[in-house]
Each structure stands twice: as structure tokens, then as C-alpha cells.
C-alpha positions in Angstrom: 0.2 0.0 0.1 1.4 3.6 -1.1 0.9 6.4 1.3 0.4 9.8 -0.5 2.0 12.7 1.3 0.5 16.3 0.5 3.9 17.8 -1.3 2.9 21.4 0.3 2.7 20.2 4.0 5.2 21.5 6.2 5.1 20.2 9.8 4.3 23.6 12.1 6.1 22.3 14.9 9.3 21.9 12.8 9.1 25.6 11.6 12.0 27.6 13.5 10.9 31.3 13.4 14.2 32.8 14.3 15.7 30.6 11.5 13.2 32.1 9.0 14.1 35.5 10.0 17.7 35.1 9.7 17.8 33.7 6.3 15.3 36.6 5.1 17.7 39.3 7.0 20.7 37.5 5.2 19.2 37.8 1.6 18.1 41.1 2.3 21.8 42.0 3.2 23.0 40.3 0.2 20.5 42.2 -1.8 21.8 45.8 -0.4 25.6 44.7 -1.4 24.3 43.9 -4.9 22.5 47.2 -5.5 24.9 49.7 -3.4 28.4 47.4 -3.7 27.7 45.7 -6.9 27.9 42.2 -5.6 27.8 39.5 -8.3 26.6 35.9 -8.3 30.3 35.2 -9.4 31.6 36.9 -6.5 29.8 34.6 -4.5 30.9 31.8 -6.4 34.6 32.9 -6.3 34.5 33.2 -2.6 33.0 29.8 -2.0 35.2 28.0 -4.5 38.4 29.4 -2.4 36.6 28.1 1.0 36.3 24.8 -0.5 39.8 24.6 -1.8 41.0 25.7 1.7 39.0 22.7 3.1 40.2 20.4 0.8 43.8 21.1 1.4 43.7 21.6 5.1 41.2 19.0 6.1 39.7 21.6 8.2 36.0 21.9 8.5 34.2 24.2 6.0 32.9 26.4 8.9 36.4 26.9 10.2 37.8 27.7 6.6 35.2 30.4 6.2 35.8 32.0 9.7 37.9 34.5 8.9 35.0 36.1 6.7 33.0 36.6 9.5 34.7 36.0 12.9 35.7 39.6 13.5 31.9 40.7 13.5 31.3 38.6 16.6 34.2 39.6 18.5 32.6 41.9 20.7 34.0 43.6 24.2 37.3 44.3 22.7 38.3 46.5 25.3 39.0 43.5 27.6 36.7 44.5 30.2 33.3 44.2 28.7 31.9 40.7 28.4 32.1 39.7 25.0 30.6 37.3 22.7 33.9 35.9 21.3 34.2 33.4 19.0 35.6 30.2 20.6 39.0 29.3 19.5 39.2 26.2 17.3 42.7 25.7 18.5 41.6 25.3 22.2 42.0 21.7 23.7 40.5 20.5 27.0 42.2 18.8 29.5 45.4 20.7 29.9 48.0 20.0 32.6 48.2 21.9 35.6 51.5 23.9 36.3 52.7 25.8 39.4 52.4 29.4 39.8 55.1 30.4 39.2 55.4 27.5 36.7 56.7 26.8 33.0 54.3 25.2 30.0 55.0 22.1 29.2 57.4 21.9 26.1 60.1 19.9 24.5 63.5 19.8 25.8 64.7 21.5 22.6 61.8 23.6 22.2 62.8 26.2 19.3 62.3 30.1 20.5 63.3 32.6 22.5 62.2 32.2 26.4 59.6 34.4 27.6 58.7 35.2 31.2 54.8 36.3 31.4 53.4 38.0 34.5 50.7 40.0 35.7 47.5 40.2 37.9 43.7 39.4 37.4 41.8 42.0 38.6 38.1 43.1 38.9 36.5 46.4 37.9 37.5 47.9 41.0 41.4 47.1 40.8 40.8 44.3 43.3 42.6 41.0 43.0 40.8 38.0 41.8 42.5 35.1 43.8 42.2 31.4 42.4 41.1 32.3 39.0 41.8 29.7 36.5 44.0 30.7 33.6 44.1 28.4 30.4 47.1 29.4 28.4 48.3 28.2 25.2 49.8 29.4 21.9 51.3 27.9 18.6 55.0 26.6 18.1 57.6 28.3 16.2 56.6 26.7 13.1 52.9 27.9 13.5 51.4 24.6 14.7 49.2 24.2 18.0 49.7 21.0 19.5 46.9 18.5 19.5 45.9 19.2 16.0 48.4 17.6 13.8 49.7 14.2 13.7 53.3 15.8 13.8 55.1 13.9 16.6 54.6 16.8 19.0 53.4 15.9 22.4 49.5 17.1 22.6 50.0 19.1 25.8 53.0 21.0 24.3 52.9 24.8 25.2 49.6 24.0 26.6 48.5 24.4 30.4 46.6 26.0 33.4 47.3 27.6 36.7 45.6 29.4 39.4 46.2 33.2 40.6 47.6 33.7 43.9 46.0 35.6 47.0 47.2 38.9 45.1 45.7 37.8 41.9 49.1 37.5 40.4 50.4 35.0 37.8 53.7 34.1 36.2 54.5 31.4 34.0 57.6 30.9 31.4 57.2 29.7 27.8 58.7 30.4 24.5 58.2 33.7 22.6 55.3 33.3 20.0 56.1 34.3 16.5 53.6 35.2 13.8 52.5 32.4 11.7 50.7 31.4 8.4 49.1 27.9 7.6 51.6 26.3 5.0 49.0 24.5 3.1 46.9 27.6 2.4 49.8 29.7 1.5 50.2 27.0 -1.4 46.5 27.0 -2.6 46.2 28.8 -5.9 44.3 31.9 -5.9 44.1 32.2 -2.0 47.4 34.7 -1.5 46.0 36.8 -4.4 42.6 37.1 -2.9 44.1 37.9 0.7 46.5 40.7 -1.0 43.6 42.1 -2.8 41.9 42.7 0.6 44.9 44.5 2.0 45.6 41.6 4.4 48.6 39.2 5.1 48.4 35.4 5.3 50.1 35.7 8.2 48.5 36.0 11.9 50.2 38.2 14.4 52.1 36.7 17.4 49.8 35.9 20.5 48.9 33.9 23.4 45.6 32.4 24.1 43.9 32.9 27.3 40.7 31.4 29.1 40.0 32.9 32.6 37.5 31.4 34.7 36.5 32.5 38.2 33.0 32.2 40.0 32.8 36.3 40.3 33.1 36.8 36.7 29.8 37.4 34.8 31.1 35.1 32.0 34.4 33.3 31.4 36.9 35.6 29.6 38.6 34.1 26.3 40.7 35.9 23.9 44.3 36.5 23.0 47.1 38.9 23.9 49.2 40.2 21.3 52.4 42.2 21.5 52.7 45.7 20.8 54.8 46.9 17.8 54.1 43.5 15.8 53.8 44.7 12.2 51.4 41.8 11.1 48.6 43.2 13.4 47.1 45.8 11.1 47.1 43.3 8.1 46.1 40.3 10.1 44.9 37.5 8.0 41.8 36.8 10.7 40.9 40.5 11.2 42.8 43.9 11.5 40.7 45.0 14.5 41.1 41.8 16.7 44.2 43.3 18.6 43.3 46.5 19.8 45.7 48.3 22.4 43.9 47.0 25.2 44.9 43.5 24.4 48.6 44.4 23.5 51.6 43.9 25.7 54.8 45.2 26.1 58.0 42.8 25.9 61.5 43.5 27.0 64.4 41.6 25.7 66.9 40.9 28.4 70.8 39.7 27.0 72.9 41.0 30.1 74.3 37.7 31.6 73.3 39.1 35.1 69.7 39.1 33.9 69.6 35.9 32.5 71.3 33.7 35.4 69.0 34.4 38.3 66.1 33.0 36.2 68.0 30.0 35.3 68.1 30.6 31.6 71.5 30.3 29.6 70.2 32.1 26.7 68.5 35.8 26.2 65.0 35.8 27.1 62.1 38.2 27.0 59.5 39.4 29.8 56.0 40.5 29.3 53.5 41.9 31.8 49.9 42.2 31.4 47.2 42.9 33.8 43.6 41.4 32.9 41.1 43.8 34.3 37.6 41.8 34.0 34.0 42.5 35.0 32.6 40.8 37.7 29.0 40.8 39.1 30.0 43.8 41.4 32.0 45.7 38.8 31.0 48.9 37.1 29.1 48.4 33.7 31.9 50.3 31.8 35.4 51.5 32.6 37.4 54.3 30.9 41.4 53.5 30.3 42.2 56.0 32.9 40.3 54.2 35.5 42.5 50.9 35.1 45.0 50.3 37.9 48.4 51.0 37.3 
């Protein structure tokens, strides 16, 4: 027996009004770009083709391949204080190893790069320390790879770890100074370097360290990246030229004098970096001006 289904029937229980509105709004936005900016069907096909090439060459999900086109739009709260709807980093991996405070991120004995000692405080909007805050810390190795993402023989927890702030909200850890990096697979894809250059962007990402900060008093956990002042890649960042505002850039100092190196147990020149996180808690002011930031 054959059951005939009305081809015009749509189950009302399956209709998502929000999805209907968003698709309509997206089409309206495309129509405005067509009328005001000359967007063509070929333009959209060209973008989709490049994204498909990146997906095929790198093996990353299509959503991740497309992320540079839109993630910047959702990076709110870039003053580093206001709660943000930040895009979760695709390079995050759960289950990092706990390190001491002060401590050292897990790394290989011959880890390439210049040693870096990072320190600072985690404070609320009144400048009071947040003790016991959990800092998840990770960054790419000198070749631009993040551990646990490639079968490259690197330990899965390399340059990844977490620690807890002390009673004064302080944290200190030693790692290797990150460098700017680009995905080697993406750089070799036909048409991608030209498309990125046409947008006035570099295929490189500026050097940065990823943090996640968790504490019961925070309205929401803080997720973001801390960059390095003076990095020339920041304005032409492949992912977005506004992702590294001054509030999220830190100074680094190079120490080459033997007297400075020896007390830290280091045999080569190293760098130091200090950065205070000023984060909005349930009792903090809604907004805060740069002048109000603690010294």
C-alpha cells in the first residue's frame, strides 16, 4: 500500500521562526550589497570556491575555513573588560596540564624559540585581585602549529597548561616567545594569496597567546588573545585587523645581560612580558575608562 503525502505540507512544529527571520535578513543584506556595492553571483561563487579549496587542502571543517570572513563581526568587548560574545578558538583543547604559579608551560627539551617569562594580575573592575582564578594558557609553536591538532609527533599538551592566581591575583609562567605564523597549506592554494592581498591583508597571523579565565565572580568566562605591541602584522591580520586593539597588546622586554639571565636559570637571552587582566565581575561597574585602569 502506498501512502500519498501532500507535497505542500510542512509540519508547523518543525518551523523555527528565528531561522526564517535570519535567512530573510541574510538575503536582504545580499540584495543591498548587490545594489549598493555591485555584488555579483560570480563574486559569491569565487569566495565559495576558495573556501572549498582551503577545506580540501587543509582538512579543516568548512565552517573553520570560512571563519576569517565573519569571525571579526562577533568579536565584541574588545576593550578586554566588557563581557564579549567571543568566537571560541578552534585551537583550544580541553584537559590541559596544571602547572605551578610560578610555573612553566609543558614543552620539549629542545623547544625552538626565545624564552619568555609572562606575569601579571587578574583584577576586577574595582582593581581588586581575583585570587584562585583559573587561567588556561596556550599558543602555537615556532612553526605555527598548535599541539594536539596535527599528527606531527609533538606531544599533545605542548605549550598548553593552566594555573591558578595567588592571593594577590598574580600569575607567572615561562614559555617560548610566540611568532607570527601562516598555515603552509593555505599559502600554497592557488588563488588564496592573491585574494588575501587584494583585501590588503597578510596570510600571517600576528604573534599571540591564548587565554581563558574562569572565576565564580566573573559574569562570563573571559576568552581572548594577548598580542605584542609593535608587531607589524597586527594591522594586516589574516583573520581581522581589529582583533588586536591596544587594550589587548602587551610590551615585551629583551634581556641579554648575563646578570639578568642567570637568576632565572636561563642560558640564553630571554624576554619578559607583563599584562594585567581587568575583568568585569558581578559587582564591577558596567563600563570603565582607560584612565580608571589600575596601574
